[in-house]
C-alpha positions, -999 to +999 in steps of 0.1 A: +100+154-180+077+126-167+092+093-158+084+063-180+070+040-152+061+004-158+039-014-133+040-052-127+020-073-103+040-091-077+048-127-084+073-151-068+095-145-098+097-108-089+108-114-053+144-104-062+131-070-074+111-065-042+142-075-022+164-051-041+139-022-037+135-028+001+173-031+006+190-041+038+166-020+059+136-040+047+119-009+033+114+010+066+129-001+099+129-038+090+092-039+082+093-059+049+056-050+045+046-071+075+034-044+099-003-046+089-002-084+086+007-092+122-017-113+141-032-106+175-006-109+202+024-104+179+047-074+186+063-056+157+096-053+176+098-091+178+091-097+141+109-069+123+141-076+104+151-111+092+119-128+105+097-103+087+117-108+055+113-146+057+076-144+064+070-119+036+089-141+012+068-171+022+036-152+017+048-141-018+057-177-027+023-189-016+005-161-035-009-146-003+008-112-005-004-090-032+011-058-046+024-038-074+060-029-083+070+002-102+100+000-125+119+028-143+144+015-169+142-019-154+150-007-119+124-013-091+115+021-077+082+017-059+059-007-041+022-007-031+005-035-013-032-043-017-056-070-008-088-079+011-089-059+043-090-091+063-056-100+050-042-071+071-054-081+106-038-051+123-063-028+106-092-043+126-072-039+159-068-001+153-098+016+168-098+045+144-099+021+114-128-001+125-157-005+101-189-027+099-183-041+064-147-052+065-154-084+047-165-065+016-136-040+016-101-041+000-073-021+014-042-002+002-023+002+034+013+007+024+036+023-001+074+023-004+092+046-029+129+045-035+145+076-020+158+087-054+124+087-070+102+103-043+082+133-055+083+120-091+047+107-093+055+070-086+030+067-058+003+082-080+009+057-109+009+029-084-024+039-068-041+044-102-028+010-113-040-006-081-075+008-086-075-007-121-064-041-108-091-041-081-118-030-106-109-059-128-112-083-099-147-071-090-138-051-059-164-025-052-150-007-020-114+003-015-099+019+016-067+038+022-052+051+054-032+081+044-016+105+068-028+141+073-002+168+073-002+185+107-010+222+107+020+244+105+042+217+088+053+222+052+057+185+046+054+151+061+085+130+068+090+100+045+090+077+075+055+090+084+041+088+049+043+051+043+005+048+041+004+077+016-009+112+020-044+126+020-039+146-012-026+115-030-059+097-023-081+127-028-067+131-064-080+095-071-115+102-058-112+089-023-133+106+004-129+106+042-148+078+059-137+088+094-118+121+100-093+125+128-076+158+139-042+144+128-024+113+118-037+085+097-072+089+082-096+063+069-106+071+033-128+052+009-136+050-028-164+030-045-154+013-077-176+007-107-175-024-127-152-021-158-170-013-190-175-043-213-160-038-247-185-039-276-173-062-303 
């Protein structure tokens, strides 16, 4: 039986829900969804944990961190972050993710799904909803950076799949923009303007 998943856009009022979902570990190893947001010269090891949490909360309160929360029966069960590619500075510092039109691109660089709800389609609903949100905002090019399953492995570890998986993005019409033998891939999708309703 499919889950009844409700999606809400992140607002300062929803910070407690994000905090509850991420838990004491800050989603994954104290990240608090700050990994891709680090500026040049900053080391993740120096920021993770309480500092990352404080910084993420400040970004949420200032409306500078965008994302979607998934709820099941009022419980937060999933998270996806999105935004203009330039709002994730670390992407430009990764050689395999470089592109010539970064100013025109939005990115979906991170997911976090509660351990009890993985494999239940939460990430799919989040990604579909994110595409709808971006389409409504006039975004025309979206990138994701999902991980490719290494040959011979039946599955990818949850810790490795925080950017999503290639099949997840392929099902939503993304195509490889730059293929690598393994690891994270750069995938793209062009969005069409939403249809205007005829009154």
